[in-house]
Structure formats: structure tokens, C-alpha cells
N, CA, C and O atoms as a GROMACS GRO file, in nm:
protein
  308
    1UNK      N    1  10.003  28.882  11.951
    1UNK     CA    2   9.994  28.760  12.023
    1UNK      C    3  10.102  28.656  11.979
    1UNK      O    4  10.130  28.559  12.049
    2UNK      N    5  10.158  28.679  11.863
    2UNK     CA    6  10.250  28.584  11.817
    2UNK      C    7  10.387  28.589  11.882
    2UNK      O    8  10.469  28.500  11.860
    3UNK      N    9  10.416  28.698  11.967
    3UNK     CA   10  10.538  28.716  12.038
    3UNK      C   11  10.525  28.674  12.183
    3UNK      O   12  10.623  28.682  12.257
    4UNK      N   13  10.410  28.631  12.225
    4UNK     CA   14  10.395  28.594  12.366
    4UNK      C   15  10.458  28.459  12.396
    4UNK      O   16  10.428  28.360  12.330
    5UNK      N   17  10.546  28.456  12.497
    5UNK     CA   18  10.598  28.310  12.532
    5UNK      C   19  10.494  28.223  12.576
    5UNK      O   20  10.396  28.269  12.635
    6UNK      N   21  10.508  28.094  12.550
    6UNK     CA   22  10.409  27.993  12.581
    6UNK      C   23  10.401  27.968  12.734
    6UNK      O   24  10.303  27.912  12.781
    7UNK      N   25  10.502  28.010  12.808
    7UNK     CA   26  10.507  27.967  12.953
    7UNK      C   27  10.452  28.087  13.036
    7UNK      O   28  10.518  28.132  13.129
    8UNK      N   29  10.334  28.137  13.004
    8UNK     CA   30  10.276  28.233  13.094
    8UNK      C   31  10.323  28.378  13.072
    8UNK      O   32  10.285  28.468  13.147
    9UNK      N   33  10.403  28.399  12.971
    9UNK     CA   34  10.456  28.536  12.957
    9UNK      C   35  10.586  28.568  13.036
    9UNK      O   36  10.640  28.678  13.026
   10UNK      N   37  10.632  28.476  13.109
   10UNK     CA   38  10.751  28.497  13.187
   10UNK      C   39  10.858  28.398  13.119
   10UNK      O   40  10.850  28.276  13.132
   11UNK      N   41  10.946  28.454  13.054
   11UNK     CA   42  11.043  28.372  12.979
   11UNK      C   43  11.173  28.343  13.068
   11UNK      O   44  11.278  28.405  13.050
   12UNK      N   45  11.159  28.255  13.153
   12UNK     CA   46  11.278  28.203  13.232
   12UNK      C   47  11.276  28.051  13.237
   12UNK      O   48  11.176  27.987  13.207
   13UNK      N   49  11.386  27.999  13.273
   13UNK     CA   50  11.405  27.854  13.272
   13UNK      C   51  11.346  27.787  13.404
   13UNK      O   52  11.342  27.664  13.412
   14UNK      N   53  11.304  27.863  13.501
   14UNK     CA   54  11.259  27.817  13.622
   14UNK      C   55  11.119  27.749  13.609
   14UNK      O   56  11.052  27.765  13.506
   15UNK      N   57  11.076  27.677  13.710
   15UNK     CA   58  10.953  27.599  13.700
   15UNK      C   59  10.826  27.694  13.703
   15UNK      O   60  10.828  27.801  13.763
   16UNK      N   61  10.724  27.649  13.639
   16UNK     CA   62  10.606  27.732  13.638
   16UNK      C   63  10.546  27.753  13.781
   16UNK      O   64  10.487  27.857  13.808
   17UNK      N   65  10.561  27.654  13.871
   17UNK     CA   66  10.514  27.670  14.008
   17UNK      C   67  10.588  27.774  14.084
   17UNK      O   68  10.527  27.850  14.160
   18UNK      N   69  10.714  27.781  14.067
   18UNK     CA   70  10.797  27.887  14.128
   18UNK      C   71  10.760  28.027  14.074
   18UNK      O   72  10.743  28.121  14.151
   19UNK      N   73  10.748  28.039  13.946
   19UNK     CA   74  10.705  28.168  13.889
   19UNK      C   75  10.565  28.211  13.944
   19UNK      O   76  10.543  28.325  13.986
   20UNK      N   77  10.476  28.116  13.940
   20UNK     CA   78  10.342  28.154  13.990
   20UNK      C   79  10.340  28.184  14.138
   20UNK      O   80  10.266  28.273  14.179
   21UNK      N   81  10.415  28.117  14.219
   21UNK     CA   82  10.418  28.146  14.361
   21UNK      C   83  10.488  28.287  14.390
   21UNK      O   84  10.453  28.359  14.484
   22UNK      N   85  10.582  28.316  14.311
   22UNK     CA   86  10.651  28.453  14.336
   22UNK      C   87  10.555  28.563  14.294
   22UNK      O   88  10.546  28.665  14.362
   23UNK      N   89  10.487  28.545  14.189
   23UNK     CA   90  10.387  28.652  14.145
   23UNK      C   91  10.280  28.665  14.246
   23UNK      O   92  10.242  28.776  14.282
   24UNK      N   93  10.228  28.550  14.296
   24UNK     CA   94  10.119  28.558  14.393
   24UNK      C   95  10.163  28.615  14.522
   24UNK      O   96  10.089  28.689  14.586
   25UNK      N   97  10.293  28.581  14.565
   25UNK     CA   98  10.345  28.635  14.687
   25UNK      C   99  10.368  28.785  14.676
   25UNK      O  100  10.337  28.859  14.770
   26UNK      N  101  10.421  28.832  14.564
   26UNK     CA  102  10.442  28.974  14.543
   26UNK      C  103  10.318  29.058  14.543
   26UNK      O  104  10.310  29.167  14.599
   27UNK      N  105  10.219  28.998  14.476
   27UNK     CA  106  10.086  29.075  14.461
   27UNK      C  107  10.012  29.071  14.597
   27UNK      O  108   9.950  29.170  14.635
   28UNK      N  109  10.018  28.962  14.667
   28UNK     CA  110   9.958  28.955  14.798
   28UNK      C  111  10.029  29.048  14.897
   28UNK      O  112   9.968  29.114  14.981
   29UNK      N  113  10.151  29.049  14.883
   29UNK     CA  114  10.232  29.152  14.976
   29UNK      C  115  10.200  29.288  14.945
   29UNK      O  116  10.184  29.368  15.037
   30UNK      N  117  10.188  29.325  14.824
   30UNK     CA  118  10.147  29.467  14.783
   30UNK      C  119  10.011  29.499  14.828
   30UNK      O  120   9.987  29.610  14.875
   31UNK      N  121   9.918  29.407  14.816
   31UNK     CA  122   9.776  29.425  14.862
   31UNK      C  123   9.778  29.440  15.010
   31UNK      O  124   9.712  29.528  15.065
   32UNK      N  125   9.853  29.353  15.078
   32UNK     CA  126   9.855  29.356  15.232
   32UNK      C  127   9.917  29.480  15.285
   32UNK      O  128   9.879  29.529  15.391
   33UNK      N  129  10.014  29.535  15.211
   33UNK     CA  130  10.080  29.664  15.248
   33UNK      C  131   9.978  29.777  15.247
   33UNK      O  132   9.970  29.857  15.341
   34UNK      N  133   9.902  29.782  15.142
   34UNK     CA  134   9.800  29.891  15.125
   34UNK      C  135   9.683  29.877  15.232
   34UNK      O  136   9.640  29.972  15.298
   35UNK      N  137   9.636  29.748  15.240
   35UNK     CA  138   9.527  29.725  15.341
   35UNK      C  139   9.574  29.754  15.487
   35UNK      O  140   9.502  29.807  15.571
   36UNK      N  141   9.690  29.717  15.507
   36UNK     CA  142   9.733  29.717  15.652
   36UNK      C  143   9.751  29.861  15.699
   36UNK      O  144   9.734  29.889  15.817
   37UNK      N  145   9.786  29.954  15.608
   37UNK     CA  146   9.797  30.097  15.652
   37UNK      C  147   9.655  30.143  15.705
   37UNK      O  148   9.644  30.210  15.807
   38UNK      N  149   9.554  30.104  15.634
   38UNK     CA  150   9.419  30.143  15.674
   38UNK      C  151   9.372  30.084  15.800
   38UNK      O  152   9.311  30.147  15.886
   39UNK      N  153   9.407  29.947  15.808
   39UNK     CA  154   9.367  29.874  15.928
   39UNK      C  155   9.439  29.923  16.052
   39UNK      O  156   9.378  29.923  16.159
   40UNK      N  157   9.567  29.965  16.044
   40UNK     CA  158   9.641  30.009  16.156
   40UNK      C  159   9.577  30.143  16.200
   40UNK      O  160   9.559  30.168  16.319
   41UNK      N  161   9.542  30.229  16.100
   41UNK     CA  162   9.487  30.355  16.140
   41UNK      C  163   9.344  30.357  16.197
   41UNK      O  164   9.313  30.429  16.292
   42UNK      N  165   9.261  30.275  16.132
   42UNK     CA  166   9.120  30.280  16.178
   42UNK      C  167   9.064  30.167  16.256
   42UNK      O  168   8.952  30.177  16.308
   43UNK      N  169   9.141  30.050  16.267
   43UNK     CA  170   9.099  29.940  16.345
   43UNK      C  171   9.180  29.917  16.471
   43UNK      O  172   9.132  29.936  16.583
   44UNK      N  173   9.303  29.877  16.449
   44UNK     CA  174   9.396  29.849  16.564
   44UNK      C  175   9.538  29.850  16.523
   44UNK      O  176   9.572  29.810  16.412
   45UNK      N  177   9.620  29.897  16.612
   45UNK     CA  178   9.771  29.892  16.580
   45UNK      C  179   9.826  29.750  16.572
   45UNK      O  180   9.939  29.730  16.529
   46UNK      N  181   9.741  29.648  16.616
   46UNK     CA  182   9.785  29.511  16.604
   46UNK      C  183   9.821  29.474  16.460
   46UNK      O  184   9.909  29.391  16.437
   47UNK      N  185   9.753  29.535  16.364
   47UNK     CA  186   9.778  29.508  16.224
   47UNK      C  187   9.908  29.546  16.174
   47UNK      O  188   9.932  29.525  16.055
   48UNK      N  189  10.001  29.602  16.252
   48UNK     CA  190  10.138  29.636  16.214
   48UNK      C  191  10.210  29.506  16.186
   48UNK      O  192  10.302  29.507  16.106
   49UNK      N  193  10.175  29.398  16.245
   49UNK     CA  194  10.226  29.271  16.217
   49UNK      C  195  10.198  29.229  16.071
   49UNK      O  196  10.286  29.180  16.000
   50UNK      N  197  10.074  29.250  16.028
   50UNK     CA  198  10.037  29.220  15.888
   50UNK      C  199  10.120  29.308  15.793
   50UNK      O  200  10.160  29.260  15.687
   51UNK      N  201  10.148  29.433  15.825
   51UNK     CA  202  10.227  29.519  15.740
   51UNK      C  203  10.376  29.465  15.733
   51UNK      O  204  10.435  29.464  15.625
   52UNK      N  205  10.432  29.422  15.845
   52UNK     CA  206  10.564  29.367  15.837
   52UNK      C  207  10.568  29.238  15.755
   52UNK      O  208  10.662  29.218  15.677
   53UNK      N  209  10.468  29.149  15.772
   53UNK     CA  210  10.467  29.029  15.690
   53UNK      C  211  10.441  29.058  15.541
   53UNK      O  212  10.484  28.982  15.453
   54UNK      N  213  10.373  29.164  15.515
   54UNK     CA  214  10.347  29.206  15.374
   54UNK      C  215  10.475  29.253  15.316
   54UNK      O  216  10.507  29.219  15.202
   55UNK      N  217  10.551  29.331  15.390
   55UNK     CA  218  10.682  29.382  15.339
   55UNK      C  219  10.773  29.260  15.310
   55UNK      O  220  10.834  29.252  15.203
   56UNK      N  221  10.781  29.168  15.402
   56UNK     CA  222  10.860  29.044  15.381
   56UNK      C  223  10.814  28.969  15.260
   56UNK      O  224  10.897  28.917  15.185
   57UNK      N  225  10.684  28.961  15.236
   57UNK     CA  226  10.636  28.892  15.122
   57UNK      C  227  10.678  28.975  14.985
   57UNK      O  228  10.722  28.919  14.884
   58UNK      N  229  10.659  29.099  14.997
   58UNK     CA  230  10.705  29.176  14.879
   58UNK      C  231  10.854  29.165  14.845
   58UNK      O  232  10.892  29.156  14.728
   59UNK      N  233  10.939  29.166  14.952
   59UNK     CA  234  11.082  29.157  14.930
   59UNK      C  235  11.114  29.023  14.874
   59UNK      O  236  11.197  29.014  14.783
   60UNK      N  237  11.051  28.914  14.923
   60UNK     CA  238  11.080  28.777  14.866
   60UNK      C  239  11.026  28.768  14.724
   60UNK      O  240  11.092  28.720  14.633
   61UNK      N  241  10.901  28.816  14.708
   61UNK     CA  242  10.840  28.794  14.572
   61UNK      C  243  10.911  28.880  14.470
   61UNK      O  244  10.953  28.823  14.370
   62UNK      N  245  10.929  29.012  14.484
   62UNK     CA  246  10.989  29.087  14.379
   62UNK      C  247  11.138  29.059  14.376
   62UNK      O  248  11.196  29.058  14.268
   63UNK      N  249  11.205  29.037  14.488
   63UNK     CA  250  11.351  28.999  14.483
   63UNK      C  251  11.370  28.870  14.413
   63UNK      O  252  11.468  28.856  14.339
   64UNK      N  253  11.282  28.774  14.431
   64UNK     CA  254  11.295  28.647  14.362
   64UNK      C  255  11.276  28.661  14.215
   64UNK      O  256  11.346  28.598  14.136
   65UNK      N  257  11.181  28.742  14.177
   65UNK     CA  258  11.157  28.766  14.029
   65UNK      C  259  11.275  28.836  13.971
   65UNK      O  260  11.315  28.804  13.859
   66UNK      N  261  11.333  28.929  14.041
   66UNK     CA  262  11.452  28.994  13.986
   66UNK      C  263  11.571  28.900  13.984
   66UNK      O  264  11.644  28.896  13.885
   67UNK      N  265  11.594  28.822  14.093
   67UNK     CA  266  11.705  28.731  14.099
   67UNK      C  267  11.700  28.623  13.988
   67UNK      O  268  11.801  28.589  13.926
   68UNK      N  269  11.576  28.569  13.967
   68UNK     CA  270  11.568  28.458  13.865
   68UNK      C  271  11.590  28.521  13.726
   68UNK      O  272  11.653  28.460  13.639
   69UNK      N  273  11.540  28.638  13.706
   69UNK     CA  274  11.563  28.703  13.577
   69UNK      C  275  11.712  28.735  13.551
   69UNK      O  276  11.763  28.712  13.442
   70UNK      N  277  11.779  28.785  13.653
   70UNK     CA  278  11.919  28.825  13.641
   70UNK      C  279  12.003  28.701  13.624
   70UNK      O  280  12.098  28.701  13.545
   71UNK      N  281  11.969  28.593  13.699
   71UNK     CA  282  12.042  28.465  13.691
   71UNK      C  283  12.031  28.405  13.547
   71UNK      O  284  12.127  28.353  13.491
   72UNK      N  285  11.914  28.414  13.494
   72UNK     CA  286  11.887  28.359  13.357
   72UNK      C  287  11.960  28.445  13.250
   72UNK      O  288  12.005  28.392  13.149
   73UNK      N  289  11.971  28.575  13.271
   73UNK     CA  290  12.042  28.658  13.177
   73UNK      C  291  12.195  28.647  13.181
   73UNK      O  292  12.261  28.646  13.078
   74UNK      N  293  12.245  28.638  13.294
   74UNK     CA  294  12.396  28.644  13.316
   74UNK      C  295  12.466  28.509  13.331
   74UNK      O  296  12.582  28.496  13.290
   75UNK      N  297  12.396  28.406  13.392
   75UNK     CA  298  12.470  28.282  13.421
   75UNK      C  299  12.425  28.165  13.346
   75UNK      O  300  12.501  28.068  13.341
   76UNK      N  301  12.306  28.160  13.284
   76UNK     CA  302  12.264  28.054  13.205
   76UNK      C  303  12.337  28.056  13.075
   76UNK      O  304  12.360  28.162  13.017
   77UNK      N  305  12.374  27.939  13.030
   77UNK     CA  306  12.438  27.931  12.898
   77UNK      C  307  12.361  27.869  12.788
   77UNK      O  308  12.410  27.861  12.676
   0.00000   0.00000   0.00000
């Protein structure tokens, strides 16, 4: 526990609100992707919109986490 960063375990210079929102967006997108496959198959093809929105959420969430991390590693002084 002595090596855990104080800012929630994510050691970047960005704001805690941004980090929290990206994590929630990525996790919600992943969950939506899993659930939407079942909903499309067993309920209605209308849920394909949910799957597309989930993919966009995953791209933004995971891409934002990678982008912030790479920015902090390479461009912060």
C-alpha cells in the first residue's frame, strides 16, 4: 500500500473528474457492448443503436486514458 499513488491509483497530471469520467465511460461502454449483443439477439434489433453507442463510449474512454497517459509520459516536462 505504500506505493499506491494518492490520486486514486492513476498517476497523471489531469483532473480527478476527467480520470473518473473516462473510467466510468470505458466501463459503461464495455458493459453496454456485452449486454447489447444479448438484447439484439433475444429482444429486438433496435438495440443495435445501444451497441454502436457502447462502441463509441469505449473508444472515447479507453482512447482518452491512453492519450492522457502517453501525453504525460512524452510531452510533460
